[in-house]
C-alpha positions as CSV (number, residue, x, y, z in Angstrom):
1,X,65.9,-37.3,22.0
2,X,64.0,-36.5,25.2
3,X,67.1,-36.8,27.1
4,X,68.8,-34.2,24.8
5,X,65.8,-31.9,25.2
6,X,65.9,-31.9,29.0
7,X,69.6,-31.5,29.0
8,X,69.4,-28.4,26.8
9,X,66.5,-27.0,28.9
10,X,68.5,-27.4,32.1
11,X,71.5,-25.7,30.7
12,X,69.4,-22.7,29.7
13,X,67.9,-22.5,33.2
14,X,71.4,-22.5,34.7
15,X,72.7,-19.8,32.4
16,X,69.7,-17.4,32.7
17,X,70.5,-16.3,36.3
18,X,74.1,-15.6,35.3
19,X,72.8,-13.5,32.4
20,X,70.4,-11.7,34.7
21,X,73.1,-10.9,37.2
22,X,75.4,-9.7,34.3
23,X,72.6,-7.4,33.1
24,X,72.0,-6.1,36.6
25,X,75.7,-5.5,37.1
26,X,76.2,-3.7,33.8
27,X,73.1,-1.6,34.1
28,X,73.9,2.1,34.8
29,X,73.0,3.4,38.3
30,X,70.6,6.1,37.0
31,X,68.6,6.5,40.2
32,X,71.6,7.6,42.4
33,X,72.7,10.0,39.7
34,X,69.3,11.6,39.5
35,X,69.2,11.9,43.3
36,X,72.7,13.4,43.4
37,X,71.6,15.9,40.7
38,X,68.5,16.8,42.6
39,X,70.5,17.2,45.8
40,X,73.0,19.4,43.9
41,X,70.2,21.6,42.6
42,X,68.6,21.8,46.1
43,X,72.0,22.8,47.6
44,X,72.4,25.5,45.0
45,X,68.9,26.8,45.7
46,X,69.6,26.8,49.5
47,X,72.9,28.6,48.9
48,X,71.1,31.2,46.8
49,X,68.4,31.7,49.4
50,X,71.0,31.8,52.2
51,X,72.7,34.6,50.4
52,X,69.5,36.6,50.4
53,X,68.3,36.0,53.9
54,X,71.5,35.2,55.7
55,X,72.7,36.7,59.0
56,X,74.9,39.3,57.2
57,X,73.0,42.6,57.4
58,X,72.5,44.6,54.3
59,X,74.8,47.6,54.0
60,X,73.3,50.8,55.5
61,X,72.7,53.7,53.1
62,X,75.3,56.5,53.4
63,X,74.2,59.4,55.6
64,X,73.0,62.4,53.7
65,X,75.7,65.0,53.2
66,X,75.3,68.4,54.6
67,X,75.4,70.3,51.3
68,X,75.2,73.8,53.0
69,X,78.1,73.0,55.3
70,X,80.2,71.6,52.5
71,X,79.5,74.7,50.4
72,X,80.5,76.9,53.2
73,X,83.7,74.9,53.8
74,X,84.5,75.1,50.1
75,X,83.9,78.9,50.0
76,X,86.2,79.3,53.0
77,X,88.9,77.3,51.4
78,X,88.6,79.4,48.2
79,X,88.6,82.6,50.2
80,X,85.2,83.5,49.0
81,X,82.3,85.0,50.9
82,X,79.4,82.6,51.0
83,X,76.9,85.3,51.8
84,X,76.4,88.6,53.6
85,X,76.9,88.6,57.3
86,X,74.0,89.6,59.5
87,X,74.0,93.3,60.3
88,X,75.2,94.0,63.8
89,X,72.8,95.4,66.3
90,X,73.2,99.1,66.3
91,X,74.6,100.5,69.6
92,X,72.7,103.1,71.5
93,X,74.7,106.4,71.5
94,X,75.2,107.8,75.0
95,X,73.4,110.9,76.1
96,X,75.2,113.9,77.6
97,X,73.2,115.0,80.6
98,X,75.6,117.6,82.2
99,X,78.8,119.3,81.2
100,X,79.4,122.1,83.6
101,X,82.0,123.3,86.2
102,X,84.4,120.6,85.1
103,X,81.8,117.9,85.7
104,X,80.7,115.6,82.8
105,X,77.7,113.4,83.3
106,X,76.9,110.9,80.6
107,X,73.9,108.5,80.3
108,X,74.6,105.0,78.9
109,X,71.4,103.4,77.8
110,X,70.3,99.8,77.3
111,X,67.1,97.7,77.6
112,X,66.3,95.6,80.6
113,X,63.1,93.8,79.7
114,X,60.4,96.4,79.2
115,X,62.4,99.0,81.1
116,X,65.1,101.4,80.2
117,X,68.4,101.0,82.0
118,X,70.3,104.2,82.4
119,X,73.8,104.2,83.9
120,X,75.0,107.7,84.8
121,X,78.7,108.1,84.6
122,X,80.0,111.2,86.4
123,X,83.5,112.3,85.6
124,X,85.6,114.9,87.4
125,X,87.6,116.8,84.8
126,X,89.1,119.1,87.4
127,X,92.3,118.8,89.5
128,X,90.3,119.1,92.7
129,X,88.6,116.1,94.4
130,X,84.8,116.1,94.5
131,X,83.2,115.0,97.8
132,X,79.7,114.7,99.1
133,X,78.5,114.0,95.6
134,X,74.7,113.6,95.3
135,X,72.9,112.9,92.0
136,X,69.1,113.1,91.8
137,X,66.7,112.6,88.9
138,X,63.0,113.1,88.3
139,X,60.6,112.2,85.4
140,X,57.0,113.0,84.5
141,X,54.3,111.4,86.6
142,X,53.3,108.9,83.8
143,X,56.8,107.5,84.0
144,X,58.4,105.7,86.9
145,X,62.1,105.9,87.9
146,X,64.2,104.1,90.5
147,X,67.7,105.1,91.5
148,X,70.3,102.8,92.9
149,X,73.1,104.1,95.2
150,X,76.1,105.6,93.5
151,X,79.3,103.6,93.4
152,X,80.9,106.4,95.5
153,X,80.3,109.9,96.8
154,X,83.8,111.0,96.1
155,X,85.3,111.6,92.6
156,X,89.0,111.9,92.3
157,X,90.5,114.2,89.7
158,X,90.0,112.7,86.3
159,X,88.1,109.9,88.1
160,X,84.6,108.6,87.5
161,X,81.7,107.0,89.5
162,X,78.6,105.3,88.3
163,X,74.9,105.3,89.3
164,X,72.3,103.0,87.8
165,X,68.6,104.0,87.1
166,X,65.7,102.0,85.8
167,X,63.0,103.9,83.9
168,X,59.5,102.4,83.2
169,X,57.6,104.1,80.4
170,X,54.6,102.0,79.7
171,X,52.7,104.6,77.7
172,X,55.8,105.4,75.6
173,X,55.5,109.1,76.5
174,X,58.3,111.5,75.6
175,X,61.0,110.9,78.1
176,X,62.4,114.0,79.9
177,X,64.5,113.9,83.0
178,X,65.2,116.6,85.5
179,X,68.6,116.1,87.2
180,X,70.0,118.0,90.3
181,X,73.6,117.6,91.4
182,X,75.2,118.9,94.6
183,X,78.8,118.4,95.8
184,X,81.8,119.9,97.4
185,X,84.9,120.8,95.4
186,X,88.1,121.2,97.5
187,X,86.0,121.1,100.7
188,X,83.9,124.0,99.5
189,X,80.3,123.6,98.4
190,X,80.0,124.0,94.6
191,X,77.1,125.7,92.9
192,X,74.2,123.3,92.6
193,X,73.6,122.0,89.1
194,X,70.1,121.6,87.6
195,X,69.5,120.4,84.1
196,X,66.6,119.0,82.0
197,X,67.7,116.1,79.7
198,X,65.4,115.8,76.7
199,X,67.8,114.3,74.2
200,X,66.8,110.6,74.7
201,X,66.1,108.6,71.6
202,X,62.5,108.7,70.3
203,X,62.0,105.0,71.0
204,X,62.5,105.6,74.7
């Protein structure tokens, strides 16, 4: 009976390692699966973060549209007026200084800084040439005037010459100009012309 007991005990000891190996072989590999799942979650998280902070720049906002320009363009296409145009600067009417003996002298006025620019245009409305033409001008003492040389001393029939003057009127006194003109017509001295010009605009 002892022999039978030891025989059975030995057989159990021999079979237990095989059973243990069988259990180990058949046990599910849970740890690797958990690790793979964790790695998969980490990869998904990294991909999500990478999508937020990756190298691809965020799209830039669209530049603001020029609403006024678009409206103007639309109005032009429709043939409509988008608004009143600015009023043009009124031109200064010329001043007639002399109109005698077939000689017409007109003053064309404009501003040059604080001074008044006067361009005297002398026109010969006769059929005889004018020679030795001399134009002179004088103003009150509170006003200063400077004359440039005339473009010519000869005026052909129906021809014109020009002479520029600058008037400085710092006190804005009433502008009056005394003009004196001498010349020859057909080689003969013409009567001297003297006139006072007082028809300048009030602002001058």
